[in-house]
N, C-alpha and C positions, 0 to 999 in steps of 0.2 A: 504494500500500500504506500502510495506517495506521501511524503511528509507535508505536502500542501495540496489543497484541493485543485484538481486540474480542470480548467474550463472546458465545457462541452459546447458544441456549436449552438445549442439552444440558449446557453447562458452568456454567450459572447456579446459584447457591444458591437456597434456597426463597424468600427475600424478593425477590431479583432476578427470579425466575420469575413471582412474583405480579404485579409491576409490568409485566413484559413481556406477560403475558397480558392485563392491563388495557389496555395500549396497543394491542395488535393487535385487541382486540375493540371498540375505540372508533372514532371517526370517521377516524382515520389509517389503520386497517386493517393496519398493518405498523410495524415499528420500523426506521427508517433515520436517517441523518444523525447529529446530535449526541447523540441519546438512546442510540445504540450505545456511546458512551463514558460518558455520564452513568450508565448502568446499573451501573457499578462501585459506585456508592453508590445503593442501591435507593431510599432516602428522597429523595435529590436528584432522581433520575430521575422519581419519582412526582410530586413537587411541580413539577418542570420541565414535565412533560407536562400537568399540570393547568393551570398558568399559560399554557402555549402553547395549549391547547384553548380557554381563556377568551378570550385575546387574538385568536385566529384565528377563532373561530366564534361568540362571544357578546358582541360589542361593538356599539355603534351605528354603526360603520363598515360600509359595504357591502362585499361581497367584492371588488368592483373597487377600492375605496379601500384596503382592506387589502393586496391584492396589489400595487398601485402602490407603497405604502410599503415592502413587503417587497423588491420588486425594486430599488428605489432604494437601500435599505440593503445588500442583498446585493452590489450592484455597488460601492457606496462602500467596503464592507469587503473588497473584492477576494475574495469568496467564490464560486468557481465552482460548488461543490456547492449552495449556497443558490440561486443563479441557476437551476441545472439543476432543482432540486426545485420551484421556484415559477413558472418560465416557463409550464409547462402549466396551472397553476392560474390564472395571469394571463389566459391565452387563454380559459379556461373562463369567467372573470369578465367577459369582454368587452373586455379591453384590446387595442387594435388592434395589428397587427404593426408598423406604423411607429412607434408609441409605444414598443413593446418595443425596437425597434432603436435608437431615440434613447436610451433608458435604458441599453442595453448600451454605447453610445458615450459615455455620460455627458454628453449634450447635452439641452437643453430640448426636449421633444416639441412639435410644432406641433399646432394645432387641439384642444387640451385644453379641456374645459369650464372655466368659472371656478372651480368647486369643485376639480376635479382639478388645475388649475394651482396653487391654494393649497396643496394637499397636496404636490404636487411641490416647490414652493418651501420649504415647512416642512421636509420630509424632507431635502432637499438641504442646507439650512442646519444642521439638527440634526446630520446626519452630518458635515458639514465643520467646524462650529464648536463642537459639543457644546452648542449653544443656538440660539436664533433671534433675529432682530432684532425690535425693538418693532413695526415696521411689519408684518412677516410675522405675528407673534404676534397682533396686534390684528385683522388682516384674517381670519386663520384662525379666531380665536375668534368673531368676528362672524358668520362663515358657518356654522361647525360647532357652536358652543356649548361650554360648559365641560366637560361630560362627554366629548364626542367628542375634544376636543383633549388631554385627559388620557389617553384610551385610545390615541390616535395616538402620543403621546410614549412610552407604555409599550410599544406595539407595536415602535417603532423600537429602543428599548432592549433588548427581548427578542430581536429578530432580530440585533442587534449581538452579544449573548451567543452566539446560535446560530452566527453567522459566525465569531466568535473560536474557538469550540470546533471547528468544522469545519476551519478553517484550521490551528490549532495542532496538532491530532492527525492532520491530513491524512486525514480520514475518506474512504474510497475511494468512487468512483462504482460503480454496478452494472456488472457485466461488459459490455464492449462500448460503454460510454459514455465520452465525453471531454467536457471542459468547453469552453464557448464562449470562455473566456479562461483564462490560466494561474493556478495558485496563486501567492500572493505569492512573489516570487523574491528580494527584497532580503536575506533572511536565509539564503539557501542557500550562502553563502560560507564 
């Protein structure tokens, strides 16, 4: 159960409902996850969904690269909802089950392509240290280029914000769904 009541379409004011309708008519097709809380501020939710759509659907990253980065970030941020929402997308993008299992266990996946391995290393370091080593940065830059490394960094930052919102407000799973790992427990005391 969410820590705050989540607005329903029926309870939304005019501005919230405009943003809600925009979201559900777009590529997401529904409102779930952090936008359920962000909709309290219609302008925030609108800009949030626009940034999310840009980073998820309109960068030079392939869907596979994006979903790899999102799963790494969701797991690093201990966000079971983010994992739940993106695991099916990762499968659709061609990420192998054994890679997903390694990401869930927070271990280095085996048999990644050279480019996927760079993305894995970059995202792991960025999530762990809030930056990356010179070696990782230069190798990733040489492989992906300036535009893509900036987009990758923004994607990780965006999904960190998503994870924090999901975790802080404990945005609930759909009925009948449980997470593959628990919500962060260290603050439950």
